[in-house]
Legacy VTK file of the C-alpha trace (Angstrom):
# vtk DataFile Version 3.0
C-alpha trace
ASCII
DATASET POLYDATA
POINTS 127 float
0.000 0.000 0.000
1.288 3.442 -0.925
1.832 6.130 1.700
-0.388 9.165 1.320
1.376 12.310 0.179
0.629 15.906 1.081
-1.015 15.484 4.474
1.513 17.542 6.386
0.838 20.767 8.221
1.583 23.936 6.291
5.159 25.183 6.586
4.142 28.786 7.308
2.010 29.996 10.184
2.245 26.872 12.295
3.513 28.687 15.388
1.196 28.928 18.342
0.149 32.388 19.500
1.756 33.793 22.624
-0.376 33.559 25.722
-1.396 36.815 27.383
-0.192 35.457 30.737
3.509 35.703 31.341
5.001 32.242 31.945
7.504 31.664 34.711
10.226 30.657 32.235
9.874 33.759 30.087
12.536 34.001 27.395
14.037 37.223 26.098
12.199 36.871 22.786
8.813 36.304 24.433
9.401 39.141 26.880
9.999 41.575 23.998
6.987 40.242 22.078
4.683 40.652 25.083
5.920 44.184 25.789
5.550 45.296 22.159
2.101 43.704 21.887
1.065 45.385 25.135
1.890 48.762 23.626
1.076 48.332 19.924
-1.257 45.358 19.753
-0.896 42.607 17.192
-2.098 44.525 14.158
-0.440 45.326 10.851
0.295 48.861 12.004
2.425 47.408 14.819
4.855 46.045 12.212
5.000 49.408 10.449
5.525 51.210 13.772
8.391 48.875 14.728
9.989 49.388 11.316
9.724 53.169 11.645
11.075 53.271 15.215
14.013 50.932 14.710
14.831 50.834 11.005
14.305 47.056 10.990
12.825 45.151 8.047
9.225 43.944 8.041
10.326 40.314 8.435
12.420 41.246 11.475
9.528 43.165 13.038
7.191 40.199 12.428
9.681 37.904 14.168
9.779 40.243 17.177
5.981 40.315 17.405
5.712 36.537 17.140
8.429 35.918 19.725
10.543 33.949 17.240
13.429 36.396 17.689
14.332 39.404 19.774
16.042 42.646 18.823
19.816 42.894 19.095
22.062 45.852 19.850
20.999 49.034 18.093
17.440 47.823 17.526
16.988 47.049 21.220
18.296 50.480 22.207
15.940 52.164 19.718
13.016 50.132 21.050
13.861 50.966 24.654
14.188 54.634 23.728
10.751 54.764 22.102
8.735 52.274 24.176
8.159 52.479 27.923
6.738 48.907 28.122
9.859 47.513 26.410
12.146 49.597 28.636
10.375 48.354 31.774
10.320 44.753 30.533
14.078 44.797 29.875
14.727 46.219 33.360
12.497 43.536 34.895
14.143 40.795 32.823
17.561 42.015 34.009
16.423 41.922 37.630
16.510 45.719 37.903
12.778 46.313 38.290
13.470 48.559 41.283
15.103 50.997 38.862
13.432 54.130 37.643
10.458 53.223 35.467
8.099 55.478 33.583
5.410 55.016 36.228
7.803 56.148 38.951
8.964 59.080 36.837
5.347 60.116 36.207
4.627 59.820 39.926
7.667 61.969 40.750
6.590 64.588 38.194
3.136 64.682 39.793
4.662 65.214 43.217
6.863 68.018 41.898
3.885 69.768 40.307
1.922 69.406 43.534
4.830 70.786 45.559
5.189 73.727 43.168
1.483 74.499 43.534
1.680 74.328 47.315
4.811 76.469 47.445
3.505 78.909 44.871
0.193 79.450 46.681
1.932 80.028 50.030
4.445 82.474 48.566
2.460 85.744 48.503
5.209 88.270 49.004
8.099 86.551 47.272
11.565 86.059 48.690
LINES 1 128
127 0 1 2 3 4 5 6 7 8 9 10 11 12 13 14 15 16 17 18 19 20 21 22 23 24 25 26 27 28 29 30 31 32 33 34 35 36 37 38 39 40 41 42 43 44 45 46 47 48 49 50 51 52 53 54 55 56 57 58 59 60 61 62 63 64 65 66 67 68 69 70 71 72 73 74 75 76 77 78 79 80 81 82 83 84 85 86 87 88 89 90 91 92 93 94 95 96 97 98 99 100 101 102 103 104 105 106 107 108 109 110 111 112 113 114 115 116 117 118 119 120 121 122 123 124 125 126
């Protein structure tokens, strides 16, 4: 009896989608993919945005979004410069999550504005 031919899975698109929950054994590639998806979503414009921000090709950006690969060197720096979720994810992945994050910077800015308002309203005569 002859073996059947052509009953294999397709070669493209056979990767499973990334879960929204972060697994305990999170890899660098998945960490970047989750952070980028958190900010940009998983739409076509996300690929274009990544290309514009980093100068990477469309295939490279697709690999980042799918978690098949992560950015190296210059691309990672450009991503961290333009994306707070990626910056925070890299700090967390490096074990430096106690570092200054955008949320802490925003909180500090709010406190400074509040202090300026309080000092400004109490300063009637000037110094």
